C-alpha positions as a LaTeX table, in Angstrom:
\begin{tabular}{lrrr}
\hline
Residue & $x$ (\AA) & $y$ (\AA) & $z$ (\AA) \\
\hline
Unk1 & 46.03 & 37.32 & $-41.36$ \\
Unk2 & 44.00 & 34.10 & $-41.54$ \\
Unk3 & 41.82 & 35.37 & $-38.65$ \\
Unk4 & 41.07 & 38.60 & $-40.55$ \\
Unk5 & 40.47 & 36.69 & $-43.77$ \\
Unk6 & 37.97 & 34.38 & $-42.07$ \\
Unk7 & 36.34 & 37.34 & $-40.30$ \\
Unk8 & 35.84 & 39.19 & $-43.62$ \\
Unk9 & 34.47 & 36.06 & $-45.30$ \\
Unk10 & 31.93 & 35.46 & $-42.53$ \\
Unk11 & 30.81 & 39.10 & $-42.46$ \\
Unk12 & 30.10 & 39.06 & $-46.22$ \\
Unk13 & 28.17 & 35.79 & $-45.91$ \\
Unk14 & 26.09 & 37.35 & $-43.12$ \\
Unk15 & 25.39 & 40.52 & $-45.11$ \\
Unk16 & 24.30 & 38.54 & $-48.16$ \\
Unk17 & 22.03 & 36.45 & $-45.91$ \\
Unk18 & 20.01 & 39.65 & $-45.33$ \\
Unk19 & 19.05 & 39.36 & $-49.01$ \\
Unk20 & 17.68 & 35.91 & $-48.25$ \\
Unk21 & 20.57 & 34.23 & $-50.04$ \\
Unk22 & 22.96 & 31.68 & $-48.60$ \\
Unk23 & 26.31 & 31.67 & $-50.40$ \\
Unk24 & 29.80 & 30.30 & $-50.08$ \\
Unk25 & 32.34 & 33.10 & $-50.25$ \\
Unk26 & 35.76 & 32.34 & $-51.68$ \\
Unk27 & 38.52 & 34.27 & $-49.90$ \\
Unk28 & 42.11 & 34.92 & $-50.89$ \\
Unk29 & 44.95 & 37.18 & $-49.81$ \\
Unk30 & 46.70 & 39.05 & $-52.63$ \\
Unk31 & 49.26 & 41.83 & $-52.86$ \\
Unk32 & 46.35 & 44.31 & $-53.00$ \\
Unk33 & 44.60 & 42.98 & $-49.90$ \\
Unk34 & 41.82 & 40.50 & $-49.24$ \\
Unk35 & 39.70 & 39.38 & $-52.17$ \\
Unk36 & 36.26 & 37.93 & $-51.53$ \\
Unk37 & 34.20 & 36.50 & $-54.36$ \\
Unk38 & 30.83 & 34.91 & $-54.86$ \\
Unk39 & 30.17 & 32.74 & $-57.91$ \\
Unk40 & 27.27 & 33.51 & $-60.21$ \\
Unk41 & 23.93 & 32.66 & $-58.62$ \\
Unk42 & 20.32 & 33.57 & $-59.52$ \\
Unk43 & 20.46 & 36.46 & $-57.03$ \\
Unk44 & 23.65 & 37.92 & $-58.54$ \\
Unk45 & 21.92 & 40.86 & $-60.27$ \\
Unk46 & 20.24 & 41.84 & $-56.99$ \\
Unk47 & 23.54 & 41.61 & $-55.11$ \\
Unk48 & 25.40 & 43.63 & $-57.75$ \\
Unk49 & 22.73 & 46.31 & $-58.17$ \\
Unk50 & 22.50 & 49.07 & $-60.74$ \\
Unk51 & 26.02 & 49.72 & $-62.07$ \\
Unk52 & 27.45 & 47.83 & $-59.10$ \\
Unk53 & 26.01 & 50.13 & $-56.42$ \\
Unk54 & 24.89 & 47.31 & $-54.13$ \\
Unk55 & 28.21 & 45.50 & $-54.64$ \\
Unk56 & 30.13 & 48.65 & $-53.66$ \\
Unk57 & 27.90 & 49.10 & $-50.61$ \\
Unk58 & 28.55 & 45.51 & $-49.52$ \\
Unk59 & 32.28 & 46.04 & $-50.01$ \\
Unk60 & 32.17 & 49.26 & $-47.98$ \\
Unk61 & 30.32 & 47.59 & $-45.11$ \\
Unk62 & 32.70 & 44.63 & $-45.03$ \\
Unk63 & 35.69 & 47.01 & $-45.01$ \\
Unk64 & 34.21 & 48.98 & $-42.11$ \\
Unk65 & 33.60 & 45.81 & $-40.08$ \\
Unk66 & 37.06 & 44.44 & $-40.83$ \\
Unk67 & 38.76 & 47.73 & $-39.88$ \\
Unk68 & 36.80 & 47.77 & $-36.60$ \\
Unk69 & 37.96 & 44.20 & $-35.95$ \\
Unk70 & 41.58 & 44.79 & $-36.98$ \\
Unk71 & 42.74 & 48.37 & $-37.50$ \\
Unk72 & 45.77 & 47.17 & $-39.49$ \\
Unk73 & 43.79 & 44.94 & $-41.85$ \\
Unk74 & 44.36 & 45.38 & $-45.58$ \\
Unk75 & 41.65 & 46.57 & $-47.96$ \\
Unk76 & 38.89 & 44.09 & $-48.77$ \\
Unk77 & 37.69 & 43.80 & $-52.36$ \\
Unk78 & 34.39 & 42.05 & $-53.13$ \\
Unk79 & 33.33 & 40.62 & $-56.48$ \\
Unk80 & 30.15 & 38.84 & $-57.48$ \\
Unk81 & 29.86 & 36.72 & $-60.63$ \\
Unk82 & 32.98 & 38.32 & $-62.14$ \\
Unk83 & 31.24 & 41.70 & $-62.34$ \\
Unk84 & 34.31 & 43.79 & $-61.52$ \\
Unk85 & 36.46 & 42.30 & $-64.30$ \\
Unk86 & 33.64 & 42.55 & $-66.85$ \\
Unk87 & 32.98 & 46.18 & $-65.86$ \\
Unk88 & 36.67 & 47.03 & $-66.17$ \\
Unk89 & 36.82 & 45.57 & $-69.69$ \\
Unk90 & 33.66 & 47.42 & $-70.69$ \\
Unk91 & 35.02 & 50.75 & $-69.42$ \\
Unk92 & 38.39 & 50.23 & $-71.10$ \\
Unk93 & 36.61 & 49.54 & $-74.40$ \\
Unk94 & 34.48 & 52.69 & $-73.95$ \\
Unk95 & 37.68 & 54.66 & $-73.28$ \\
Unk96 & 39.42 & 53.35 & $-76.41$ \\
Unk97 & 36.38 & 54.01 & $-78.62$ \\
Unk98 & 35.99 & 57.52 & $-77.24$ \\
Unk99 & 39.70 & 58.25 & $-77.74$ \\
Unk100 & 39.48 & 57.14 & $-81.37$ \\
Unk101 & 36.51 & 59.47 & $-82.01$ \\
Unk102 & 38.24 & 62.40 & $-80.27$ \\
Unk103 & 41.46 & 61.89 & $-82.24$ \\
Unk104 & 39.51 & 61.69 & $-85.51$ \\
Unk105 & 37.23 & 64.68 & $-84.88$ \\
Unk106 & 39.57 & 66.87 & $-82.84$ \\
Unk107 & 36.62 & 67.75 & $-80.57$ \\
Unk108 & 36.34 & 66.94 & $-76.89$ \\
Unk109 & 33.82 & 64.35 & $-75.77$ \\
Unk110 & 32.10 & 64.15 & $-72.42$ \\
Unk111 & 31.23 & 60.76 & $-70.93$ \\
Unk112 & 28.26 & 59.99 & $-68.71$ \\
Unk113 & 28.68 & 60.56 & $-64.95$ \\
Unk114 & 30.64 & 57.80 & $-63.21$ \\
Unk115 & 31.59 & 56.81 & $-59.70$ \\
Unk116 & 35.22 & 57.42 & $-58.66$ \\
Unk117 & 36.35 & 53.82 & $-59.23$ \\
Unk118 & 34.97 & 53.76 & $-62.79$ \\
Unk119 & 36.49 & 57.18 & $-63.58$ \\
Unk120 & 39.87 & 55.91 & $-62.40$ \\
Unk121 & 39.68 & 52.93 & $-64.78$ \\
Unk122 & 38.93 & 55.25 & $-67.72$ \\
Unk123 & 41.67 & 57.73 & $-66.77$ \\
Unk124 & 44.20 & 54.89 & $-66.48$ \\
Unk125 & 43.18 & 53.35 & $-69.82$ \\
Unk126 & 43.47 & 56.67 & $-71.65$ \\
Unk127 & 46.77 & 57.58 & $-70.02$ \\
Unk128 & 48.40 & 55.03 & $-72.33$ \\
Unk129 & 46.90 & 56.48 & $-75.55$ \\
Unk130 & 48.81 & 59.21 & $-77.40$ \\
Unk131 & 46.86 & 62.16 & $-78.77$ \\
Unk132 & 44.26 & 62.44 & $-75.99$ \\
Unk133 & 44.09 & 63.58 & $-72.41$ \\
Unk134 & 41.39 & 63.41 & $-69.77$ \\
Unk135 & 39.99 & 65.57 & $-67.03$ \\
Unk136 & 37.10 & 65.20 & $-64.62$ \\
Unk137 & 34.39 & 67.86 & $-64.46$ \\
Unk138 & 31.35 & 68.34 & $-62.29$ \\
Unk139 & 30.57 & 67.58 & $-58.70$ \\
Unk140 & 29.18 & 64.66 & $-56.73$ \\
Unk141 & 27.03 & 62.22 & $-58.68$ \\
Unk142 & 27.32 & 64.42 & $-61.77$ \\
Unk143 & 31.15 & 64.16 & $-61.98$ \\
Unk144 & 32.21 & 62.92 & $-65.39$ \\
Unk145 & 35.28 & 62.46 & $-67.57$ \\
Unk146 & 35.97 & 64.68 & $-70.53$ \\
Unk147 & 38.29 & 63.31 & $-73.22$ \\
Unk148 & 40.22 & 66.07 & $-74.99$ \\
Unk149 & 42.61 & 66.08 & $-77.92$ \\
Unk150 & 46.20 & 66.46 & $-76.68$ \\
\hline
\end{tabular}
C-alpha cells in the first residue's frame, strides 16, 4: 500500500505543477481509501475551481493514474485547503434550512442543480429529518434535488 500511496502523492504533485504551483501533498490511508490533501496556498482558489470542479477533475485524474498503476488500489480522495469539509457543512446547512421551510409551508422546494457528490450529501442530510423527503429531477448538469413534505 505504501507504494500506491507514494505513487498517488507524486501524481497529484505533478498535476498541480502544471498550474505552476509547487506543493507538498500530505497523504494518509483511511478506511475509505487514500486521502491526499494540500494546505491552503495562494493558488488554492485556482486549484479548487468553481464549485470544486477543478478539484474533482484533479481527483478523477489521480484515480485514473492510480488504477492504471495498481488495479486493486483503493479510491483516492483529494482535498485542497479544507474545501471538501467546508462544502459538506454548507450543503448540510442548506438542506436543514430548506427542510424547515418545506415543513412550515407544506410546499415542495427545488434546489439549484448540483453534481452527484453534492446531491448525495443533501440526500443523506435530509434522510435524518422527519417530515420531508427528497428526490432528484432533471438530467445531466440540470439534475437537482426537490425537497417534498412527507
